Every structure is written in C-alpha cells, then in structure tokens.
Residue, then its C-alpha position, 0 to 999 in steps of 0.5 A: m500499499a502506498d504512503k499517504e501524501k502529506v497535506r499542509v493545511s491553514v486553519m483558524i481556531y478561536g482567533k489564532q491561524y494554525t498550520i495543520s500537517g497530516t494525510e487526511p484530506a484538507e476538507h476533513v482537517m478544516k472540518v475537525a478545525g471548524t469543530v474545535d473552533k465552535k466547541m471553544r466558542e460554546i464553552y467561553s459563552v458560558n465561561p467568559n472569564l477563561n483564559t485561552e489555555s484553560l478554554a483549550v483544556l476544557t475543550a479537550v476534556n469536553s471532546i474526549h468525554d464526547y468520544m468516550k460516550l460514542q465509544e460505549e455507545y458503539h459498543l453496545l450497539l456492536k453487542e446488540f448487532n452481534r446478539l441479533k445476528d447469531 
C-alpha cells in the first residue's frame, strides 16, 4: 500500500491561525478545526472569564468525554448487533 501524501492546511481556531499537517484530506482537517473552534466558542459563551489555556483544556476534556461516550454507545450497539445476528 502506498503511503498517503502529507497535506498542510492553514486553519483558524479561536482567532489564531495554525498550520496542520497530516494525511487526511484538507476538507477533513478544516472540518475538524471548525468543530474545535465552535466548541471553544460555546464553552467561552458560558465561561467568559476563562483564559485561552483553560478554555483549550476544557475543550479537550469535553471533546474526549464526547468521544468516550460515543465509544461506549458503539460497543453497546455492536454487542446488540452480534446478539441479533447469531
């Protein structure tokens, strides 16, 4: 299998420009960055006294929480699917 070509994408997250490199398509990277920006702005809207570092940490914690809940749901659905197909 051929290695994927590295892509560099310039994105804006919470008013700061970042260059992100990786093997995902630019559209995917931009969507991820947009989601991070949106989440940071949502958290800031209810916690306007947070500095950027604290805001970034809370955004990361919220994002991993959401990810772990989705993993749990996926495993429950997979378990149910396997039970039904047997």
